[in-house]
C-alpha positions in Angstrom: -10.8 -6.6 -5.1 -9.6 -7.8 -1.8 -6.6 -10.1 -1.2 -6.8 -12.3 1.8 -3.6 -13.7 3.1 -4.0 -16.5 5.7 -0.9 -18.0 7.3 -0.1 -20.7 9.8 2.0 -22.0 11.4 4.4 -19.3 12.4 7.9 -20.1 13.5 7.8 -18.6 17.0 8.7 -15.4 18.7 12.4 -16.4 19.1 14.4 -18.4 16.5 17.9 -19.5 17.3 20.9 -19.4 15.0 21.6 -21.8 12.2 24.2 -22.0 9.4 22.5 -19.3 7.3 20.5 -17.6 10.0 22.0 -15.5 12.9 18.9 -16.0 15.1 16.5 -13.3 16.4 14.2 -12.6 19.3 10.8 -10.9 19.5 10.1 -11.7 15.8 7.0 -10.2 14.1 5.7 -10.4 10.5 3.6 -7.9 8.6 2.7 -6.8 5.0 5.1 -4.1 3.7 3.5 -1.0 2.2 4.6 -0.3 -1.4 8.0 1.4 -1.5 8.0 1.9 2.3 9.9 -0.9 4.0 9.3 0.6 7.5 5.5 0.8 7.1 3.8 -2.4 7.9 0.2 -3.5 7.9 -0.9 -5.3 11.1 2.3 -6.9 12.4 1.7 -10.3 14.1 4.1 -11.8 16.7 6.0 -14.9 15.4 4.3 -17.1 18.1 0.8 -16.2 17.1 -1.3 -19.3 16.2 -2.0 -17.7 12.8 -1.7 -14.4 10.9 -4.1 -12.9 8.4 -4.2 -9.7 6.4 -6.8 -8.1 4.0 -5.4 -5.9 1.3 -7.7 -3.6 -0.7 -6.5 -3.4 -4.3 -7.6 -2.8 -7.9 -7.8 -5.6 -10.5 -7.7 -4.4 -14.0 -8.1 -6.5 -17.1 -5.3 -5.9 -19.6 -4.1 -7.6 -22.8 -1.6 -9.5 -20.7 -4.2 -10.6 -18.1 -5.2 -9.2 -14.7 -3.1 -6.4 -13.4 -3.3 -6.0 -9.6 -2.3 -2.7 -8.0 -2.8 -1.0 -4.6 -0.9 0.4 -1.6 0.6 -2.9 -0.6 1.3 -4.3 -4.1 5.0 -3.9 -5.0 5.8 -3.4 -8.7 9.4 -4.2 -9.6 11.3 -5.7 -12.4 10.0 -9.2 -12.6 6.4 -8.4 -11.7 3.9 -7.5 -9.1 4.0 -9.0 -5.6 3.3 -8.7 -1.9 6.1 -8.6 0.6 5.7 -10.2 4.0 8.4 -8.6 6.1 10.0 -10.3 9.1 11.7 -8.3 11.8 12.4 -7.8 15.4 10.6 -5.3 17.7 12.6 -3.6 20.3 11.6 -2.4 23.7 10.4 1.0 22.2 8.3 -0.8 19.6 10.6 -0.1 16.7 10.5 -2.8 13.9 13.8 -3.8 12.3 13.4 -6.0 9.2 15.8 -8.9 8.7 14.1 -10.9 5.9 11.1 -11.0 3.6 8.9 -13.4 1.8 7.7 -12.5 -1.7 4.2 -13.5 -2.9 4.3 -13.2 -6.7 1.2 -12.6 -8.8 2.9 -14.2 -11.8 2.8 -17.5 -9.9 -1.0 -17.4 -9.7 -2.9 -19.4 -12.3 -4.4 -16.9 -14.7 -7.8 -18.5 -14.5 -7.7 -18.2 -10.7 -6.8 -14.5 -10.9 -9.5 -13.8 -13.5 -12.1 -15.6 -11.3 -10.9 -13.5 -8.3 -11.2 -10.3 -10.2 -14.9 -11.3 -11.0 -15.7 -12.4 -7.4 -13.7 -9.5 -5.8 -11.7 -11.9 -3.5 -8.4 -13.6 -3.9 -7.1 -15.8 -1.0 -3.6 -17.0 -0.5 -3.0 -19.7 2.2 0.5 -20.5 3.3 2.7 -21.6 6.2 5.2 -19.1 7.4 7.8 -21.6 8.8 10.5 -22.9 6.5 11.9 -26.5 6.6 14.5 -25.4 9.3 11.8 -24.0 11.6 12.7 -20.4 10.7 10.7 -17.5 9.2 9.8 -18.3 5.6 11.6 -16.0 3.1 12.5 -15.5 -0.6 10.0 -16.2 -3.4 7.1 -18.2 -2.2 5.6 -20.4 -5.0 2.9 -23.0 -5.2 2.6 -25.5 -3.6 4.1 -23.4 -0.6 1.1 -21.0 -1.2 -2.3 -22.0 -2.4 -4.1 -19.3 -4.3 -7.9 -19.4 -4.8 -10.7 -17.2 -6.0 -13.1 -16.8 -3.1 -16.4 -15.2 -2.2 -14.9 -13.7 0.9 -16.0 -16.6 3.2 -15.0 -19.8 1.4 -12.8 -20.7 -1.6 -14.7 -21.0 -4.9 -12.9 -24.2 -5.6 -14.2 -25.8 -2.4 -11.0 -25.6 -0.4 
């Protein structure tokens, strides 16, 4: 199965300080590899018009539902999920993470996940800017993210 993550808008390349945010410059976001915080899939600058990633994974039917695994699927207490890691990139190209967004598979409607396992495509659409105009972080749940089973070109539910 492939997971397609489609995101817009992004918060900008530079985000100033706020009460709970120190502010950062040259911000990028990418998908973190399982158990390797410094290894990211396709980092996008924070001022890109949109960001998207395609994750190859395995979807296995179990007694508890569909279990998703793969090189970018985290598996910790509390379930399986994808990390979108936010960080700065310095002049030498080194990425330093400062926050993450967590896309939980437990938050996906089981019928959508089963349909995605059959079709081979699961799509998550979300905005990456929080209410304060900063990089989105913490657990991202519907309606902040819309999950759908897709055929790889359009959502199966018509969206």
